[in-house]
Every structure is written in structure tokens, then in C-alpha cells.
C-alpha positions in Angstrom: 79.8 80.5 88.7 82.0 81.3 91.5 85.5 80.3 91.8 86.5 78.2 94.9 89.0 80.5 96.0 86.5 83.4 96.5 84.9 81.7 99.2 88.0 80.4 100.8 90.8 82.8 101.0 93.0 80.5 103.4 92.6 77.8 100.5 94.2 80.3 98.1 96.9 81.3 100.7 97.8 77.8 101.2 98.0 76.8 97.7 100.0 80.1 96.7 102.6 79.1 99.6 103.0 75.6 98.4 103.6 77.3 94.8 100.6 76.3 92.9 100.9 78.0 89.6 97.2 78.3 89.3 96.4 79.8 92.6 99.2 82.3 91.7 97.5 82.9 88.5 94.3 83.5 90.1 95.4 86.0 92.2 97.3 87.7 89.6 94.3 87.9 87.4 91.8 88.8 90.3 93.8 91.5 92.0 95.8 92.9 88.9 93.2 95.6 88.0 93.1 96.6 91.5 96.8 96.7 91.7 97.0 98.9 88.7 94.6 101.2 90.0 96.4 102.1 93.0 99.8 102.3 91.4 98.1 104.5 88.7 97.0 107.1 91.2 100.4 107.4 92.6 102.7 107.3 89.6 100.7 109.0 86.9 101.1 106.9 83.9 99.7 103.3 82.7 103.4 102.1 81.6 104.9 103.3 84.8 101.9 101.9 86.7 102.3 98.4 84.9 106.2 98.5 85.6 105.3 99.1 89.4 102.7 96.4 89.3 105.1 93.6 88.2 107.4 94.6 91.2 104.5 94.5 93.4 103.4 90.9 92.5 107.0 89.5 92.7 107.1 91.3 96.3 103.8 89.9 97.1 104.9 86.3 96.2 108.2 86.6 97.9 106.2 87.7 101.0 103.7 84.7 100.7 106.7 82.5 101.0 108.8 84.1 103.4 107.0 86.3 106.0 103.3 86.8 105.2 101.2 85.1 107.8 97.5 84.3 107.2 95.3 85.1 109.5 91.2 84.6 109.9 89.9 87.9 108.7 93.2 89.2 107.2 93.0 89.8 103.5 95.6 89.1 101.0 94.1 91.7 98.7 94.7 94.1 101.7 98.4 93.2 101.9 98.8 93.6 98.1 97.3 97.1 98.2 99.8 98.1 100.8 102.6 96.5 98.8 101.1 98.4 95.6 101.5 101.8 97.7 104.8 101.0 99.1 106.1 100.0 95.6 104.6 103.1 94.4 106.5 105.4 96.6 109.7 103.7 96.0 109.3 104.2 92.4 108.7 107.9 92.9 111.6 108.2 95.0 113.6 106.6 92.3 112.5 109.2 90.1 113.5 111.6 92.3 110.5 113.7 92.7 111.2 115.9 95.3 108.9 117.0 98.2 109.7 120.5 99.0 109.6 121.9 102.5 107.2 124.7 103.0 105.9 127.2 105.6 102.5 126.1 107.5 101.1 129.5 106.7 98.8 128.3 104.0 97.0 125.8 106.2 93.6 127.1 106.7 92.3 126.4 103.2 89.0 125.4 102.1 88.7 121.8 101.3 88.3 120.4 98.0 84.7 119.6 97.2 84.5 115.9 97.4 80.9 116.3 96.2 82.1 117.5 92.9 84.8 114.6 92.9 82.1 112.1 93.8 79.9 113.3 90.6 82.7 112.4 88.2 83.3 108.9 86.7 86.2 106.8 88.3 88.1 107.5 84.8 87.6 111.1 85.3 88.7 111.4 88.9 91.8 109.5 87.7 92.4 112.1 84.8 92.2 115.0 87.6 94.2 113.3 90.0 97.1 112.8 87.2 97.1 116.5 86.5 98.7 117.0 89.9 102.2 117.2 90.3 103.8 114.0 91.6 104.5 115.1 95.1 100.9 116.9 95.8 99.4 113.8 94.3 101.2 111.1 96.4 100.3 113.0 99.5 96.7 113.6 98.7 96.4 109.9 97.9 97.7 108.6 101.1 96.0 111.1 103.2 92.7 111.2 101.4 92.1 108.1 99.7 94.4 105.7 101.9 93.8 107.1 105.1 97.4 107.6 106.3 98.0 110.4 109.0 100.4 113.2 108.3 102.7 111.5 110.6 102.6 108.2 108.6 103.0 110.1 105.5 106.4 112.1 106.7 107.9 108.7 107.8 107.2 106.9 104.5 108.3 109.7 102.4 111.1 111.0 104.5 109.5 114.5 104.9 108.2 116.6 107.9 104.5 116.5 108.9 104.5 120.5 108.1 105.6 119.5 104.4 102.9 116.7 104.4 100.2 119.2 105.3 101.4 121.8 102.9 101.5 119.4 100.2 97.9 118.3 100.9 96.7 121.6 101.2 98.3 122.7 97.8 97.1 119.7 96.3 93.6 120.6 97.4 94.0 124.1 96.0 95.2 122.8 92.6 92.3 120.3 92.6 89.7 123.2 93.3 91.2 125.1 90.5 91.2 121.9 88.0 87.6 121.0 88.9 86.2 124.5 88.5 87.9 124.2 84.9 86.8 121.0 84.3 83.3 121.5 85.3 83.0 124.2 82.7 83.7 121.8 80.0 81.8 118.8 81.1 
């Protein structure tokens, strides 16, 4: 049986805004797995992802009370996902994972075989992505999985667009190596 909140997001929003703990608990239970998955792609460890997710929900519930305005067609899930990305980036900045400034001379590199990634399970894809250095993984996630432009990535991470492009290229190169090794053992 479907929960009433699954059909009526505005009711869920209204109840949360009014401090209804059952509604807040429903959001937490429904969206926690998605938030952990997003954060895990960025921060690389389950314990760090869980720490970031806790901050995500705190920020999310504060935003519902203060700044978030529900619009038909809007999505609280999408809003929480955006918070998860931003909280993950803040966590990485605090961890002082640096993004190297590099030349653009390596820009023309073959793309990662996304078909090879598509043949892996979600769990295996996560394992492959976690093997990337934090800077590469962050840019790859933002560009390929979240759809950010290099300009948006540069602004969010306080790096140049050239660095964003270089980090993406290096992530793709490293993913190619990882996937070729991975395919031999699978």
C-alpha cells in the first residue's frame, strides 16, 4: 500500500514545514538511501558519507523552515540531492583535497567506455569510482553524473575551468585503466 505522501508531495512539504515529525521521519526514511549514494560517490567512504548525510538532512529541514518554497513540479528529492552534492563538496574542502592546476595539453583523450560502466552493477561502479583520487572523482561525478558544466564546477570548487577539464580527462584515463584491469578479473 502506498503512503499518502508518495502521491502528494505538497502535503509532505506542508506537514514538514509545520514541524510534523512523522512527515520528517518519512522524508528521512524515503530519501536516506539516495542521499547516501550521492555522498558516497564524492567522499569515498561509507562512514564519511553517513556523516555528510546527517549534515544534509539538518540543512534540508532548516531550508524547509526558512528558505525553500514549494512549487508544483518542484521536487524536494531533487532539492535534497543538490544539498547532498554541496555538503559533499564542503566536506572535501574541509579535508583539504586539493585540485591541481594543470596544463590543457592532455585535453584530447578518448572517452571512458561508458558501455563498460553500464555493464557493471551499481555496487561495482561505486567501487570503481572510489578508486579515483578525490579531485578526479569529484569532477567526474559533477560533470558526468550530475550534469554540471565546467564553468559551474570551476565556480563550485574554486578552480579554473581548465583545471576542471584536466581533472575530468585524468579521471577518464584512470577509469580506462581501472576498467581494463577490472574486466580481466571479472
